C-alpha positions as CSV (number, residue, x, y, z in Angstrom):
1,M,-36.7,26.2,-57.0
2,V,-36.1,24.1,-53.9
3,C,-34.9,24.5,-50.3
4,A,-33.9,22.2,-47.4
5,L,-33.5,23.1,-43.8
6,A,-32.2,20.7,-41.2
7,A,-31.6,20.6,-37.4
8,V,-29.9,17.8,-35.5
9,A,-29.1,17.1,-31.9
10,L,-26.5,14.6,-30.7
11,D,-26.0,12.8,-27.4
12,A,-22.6,12.5,-25.7
13,S,-21.8,9.4,-27.8
14,G,-22.5,11.2,-31.1
15,T,-25.9,9.5,-31.7
16,V,-28.7,11.5,-33.2
17,T,-31.4,12.2,-30.7
18,L,-33.4,14.7,-32.7
19,A,-33.7,15.4,-36.4
20,R,-35.9,17.8,-38.3
21,I,-35.8,18.3,-42.0
22,G,-38.0,20.8,-43.8
23,L,-38.4,21.0,-47.6
24,A,-39.7,23.7,-49.8
25,G,-40.4,23.1,-53.5
26,A,-41.0,19.4,-52.7
27,A,-44.8,19.5,-53.0
28,D,-47.6,22.1,-53.3
29,V,-46.7,23.3,-49.7
30,P,-43.6,23.1,-47.6
31,L,-43.3,19.8,-45.8
32,R,-41.2,17.8,-43.3
33,A,-39.3,14.8,-44.4
34,H,-40.5,12.5,-41.6
35,G,-39.1,9.3,-43.1
36,A,-35.7,10.8,-43.4
37,E,-35.9,12.2,-39.9
38,L,-36.7,8.7,-38.5
39,A,-33.8,7.2,-40.4
40,L,-31.4,9.6,-38.7
41,V,-32.7,9.4,-35.1
42,G,-30.9,6.7,-33.1
43,S,-28.0,6.5,-35.6
44,R,-24.5,7.7,-35.8
45,P,-24.4,10.2,-38.6
46,E,-21.8,8.8,-41.0
47,P,-21.5,10.0,-44.7
48,G,-23.2,7.0,-46.2
49,L,-26.2,7.4,-43.9
50,L,-26.5,11.1,-44.6
51,A,-26.5,10.3,-48.4
52,D,-29.3,7.7,-47.8
53,V,-31.3,10.2,-45.7
54,A,-31.1,12.8,-48.4
55,A,-32.1,10.3,-51.1
56,R,-35.0,9.2,-49.0
57,A,-36.2,12.8,-48.5
58,A,-36.0,13.4,-52.2
59,A,-37.8,10.1,-53.1
60,D,-40.6,10.9,-50.6
61,S,-41.2,14.3,-52.1
62,D,-43.9,15.1,-54.7
63,P,-42.6,18.2,-56.5
64,V,-44.7,20.0,-59.1
65,G,-43.2,20.4,-62.6
66,E,-43.3,23.7,-64.4
67,P,-42.3,24.7,-67.9
68,H,-38.9,26.0,-66.6
69,C,-38.2,23.2,-64.2
70,S,-39.4,19.6,-64.3
71,A,-40.5,17.6,-61.3
72,E,-37.6,15.1,-61.9
73,Y,-35.1,18.0,-61.8
74,R,-36.6,19.4,-58.6
75,R,-36.5,15.9,-57.0
76,H,-32.8,15.6,-57.9
77,A,-32.1,19.1,-56.6
78,L,-33.9,18.2,-53.3
79,G,-31.5,15.4,-52.8
80,V,-28.5,17.6,-53.3
81,V,-29.7,20.5,-51.0
82,T,-31.0,18.0,-48.4
83,A,-27.6,16.3,-48.3
84,R,-25.9,19.7,-47.8
85,A,-28.4,20.8,-45.1
86,V,-28.2,17.6,-43.1
87,T,-24.4,17.5,-43.3
88,A,-24.2,21.1,-42.1
89,A,-26.6,20.4,-39.3
90,V,-24.6,17.4,-38.1
91,D,-21.4,19.5,-38.3
92,D,-23.0,22.3,-36.3
93,A,-24.2,19.8,-33.7
94,R,-20.7,18.3,-33.4
95,R,-19.2,21.8,-32.9
96,R,-21.8,22.6,-30.2
97,Q,-21.0,19.3,-28.5
98,Q,-17.3,20.0,-28.6
99,R,-17.8,23.5,-27.1
100,S,-20.0,22.2,-24.3
101,H,-17.3,19.6,-23.3
102,A,-14.4,22.2,-23.5
């Protein structure tokens, strides 16, 4: 139904320097969540911000409804999977940062 992919880079202070969020099932074609990416860059990725970023990505989407899955449900699912993807990307970036300082 929907898919979200995320990549995040952090600087030494833990601030996001790069964010990419891709969505499938969010419109007629796969798209990037540019507004959500911009909300992340320059910020410290705290749980409240990550939830807001996921909600923004979902709100900016334009999913197509089908008989077996409404547009509203797809938008909700996009918020859920985007939150998971962004959280995982931040966790991965933190682990990479810790390994590079070890």
